[in-house]
C-alpha positions in Angstrom: 0.0 0.1 0.0 2.7 2.6 1.2 4.9 1.3 -2.3 2.0 2.3 -4.4 1.4 5.6 -2.7 4.8 6.3 -3.5 4.4 5.4 -7.0 1.4 7.9 -7.2 3.9 10.5 -5.3 6.5 10.0 -7.6 4.1 10.3 -10.8 2.8 13.6 -9.8 5.9 15.4 -9.7 6.9 13.8 -12.8 3.6 15.5 -14.5 3.8 18.3 -12.4 7.0 19.1 -13.6 6.2 18.8 -17.0 3.6 21.5 -16.5 5.4 23.6 -15.3 8.5 23.6 -17.8 5.8 23.3 -20.9 3.9 25.9 -19.1 7.4 28.3 -18.8 8.1 27.3 -22.2 4.9 28.4 -23.4 5.7 31.7 -21.9 8.6 32.1 -23.2 8.1 31.1 -26.6 5.0 33.2 -26.8 7.6 36.5 -26.4 9.0 34.9 -30.2 5.3 34.4 -31.6 5.2 30.4 -31.0 3.1 28.5 -28.5 5.1 25.3 -27.0 2.9 23.1 -29.1 3.4 25.0 -32.3 7.0 24.6 -31.1 6.9 20.8 -30.9 4.9 20.2 -34.4 7.5 22.2 -36.1 10.5 20.1 -33.8 8.5 16.6 -35.6 8.3 18.3 -39.0 12.4 19.0 -39.1 12.9 15.6 -37.8 10.9 13.2 -40.0 10.7 16.0 -43.0 7.4 15.7 -44.9 5.3 13.8 -43.2 1.4 12.9 -42.8 -0.5 15.2 -40.7 -1.7 12.0 -39.3 2.0 11.0 -38.0 2.1 14.3 -36.3 -1.0 14.2 -34.8 -0.2 10.8 -33.1 3.1 11.3 -32.3 2.0 14.3 -29.9 -1.2 12.6 -28.9 -3.1 15.4 -30.8 -6.5 15.0 -32.2 -6.9 15.7 -36.0 -9.1 19.1 -35.3 -6.2 20.1 -32.8 -3.5 19.8 -34.9 -5.4 21.3 -38.0 -5.6 23.9 -35.2 -2.0 24.1 -35.0 -1.2 24.1 -38.5 -3.5 26.7 -39.8 -2.0 29.3 -37.3 1.7 28.0 -38.4 0.9 28.3 -41.8 -0.6 31.6 -41.4 2.5 32.5 -40.2 4.5 31.4 -43.1 6.5 28.5 -41.0 4.9 25.7 -42.5 3.4 24.3 -45.9 0.9 21.8 -46.6 1.6 19.5 -49.9 -1.1 16.8 -51.2 0.1 13.6 -51.8 0.7 13.2 -55.7 0.1 9.3 -55.1 -2.9 9.3 -52.7 -4.8 12.6 -52.8 -6.9 12.2 -49.7 -3.4 12.2 -47.5 -1.5 15.7 -46.8 2.1 15.9 -45.9 3.0 19.1 -44.0 6.6 20.6 -44.1 8.8 23.4 -42.6 9.3 26.4 -44.9 12.7 28.3 -45.1 10.9 30.8 -42.4 10.1 27.5 -40.6 13.3 26.2 -40.1 14.6 29.6 -39.6 11.9 30.1 -36.9 12.9 26.7 -35.4 16.5 27.4 -34.7 15.4 30.8 -32.8 13.0 29.1 -30.9 15.3 25.9 -29.8 17.2 28.3 -28.5 14.4 29.8 -26.0 13.6 26.3 -25.5 16.9 25.2 -24.1 17.5 28.1 -21.5 14.3 27.0 -20.1 15.3 23.5 -20.1 18.6 24.5 -18.7 16.8 26.8 -15.7 15.6 23.8 -14.4 18.2 21.8 -14.7 20.7 24.2 -13.5 19.2 23.4 -9.7 20.6 20.1 -10.1 24.7 18.7 -10.4 25.9 17.0 -13.3 25.6 13.5 -11.5 21.8 13.9 -10.6 21.1 14.2 -14.4 23.4 11.2 -15.4 21.1 9.4 -12.9 18.0 10.9 -14.2 19.0 10.0 -17.5 19.7 6.3 -16.4 16.6 6.3 -14.5 14.3 7.5 -17.3 16.1 5.3 -19.9 15.4 2.4 -17.9 12.2 3.0 -17.0 11.4 4.0 -20.4 13.0 0.8 -21.7 
C-alpha cells in the first residue's frame, strides 16, 4: 500500500514538473510568436521531413482537429506548408518552410534556455542519474 502511494507521488511529481516546464516554455516561446505545441509540431516536422499530418497527430497524441488548428496557425505565419500527396489525394503532408526552419532554430535556443534554468538546480551527477532512471523506465 505504501509503495503504491509512493508510485503515485513520484508520478505526480513527474507530471507536475512536465506541466511546469511546458508552462515556462510556452511563456518564453510566446515572446517569439510561438506556442509550445507549435514548437513541438515544428520539431517533429524537422525530424521527419515531409510527413502526413496523421503521423504528427499520433506522435504528440493530438486530435486531428487540434493538429489542424496548430497547422493553420503555423501556415498563417508562413512557417509550414501543406502539400497534397500525388499518389493519394486524401493524404496531406506538412513540411517546414525556409522561414519555419529559421524560426525553429531561434525557438530551440529559447527552449534550451528554459530547460537549462530548471536543470541548473541539480548537479551533473544528478542529471546523469535522472537520464539513467528515465532510460530504464522507458525500456
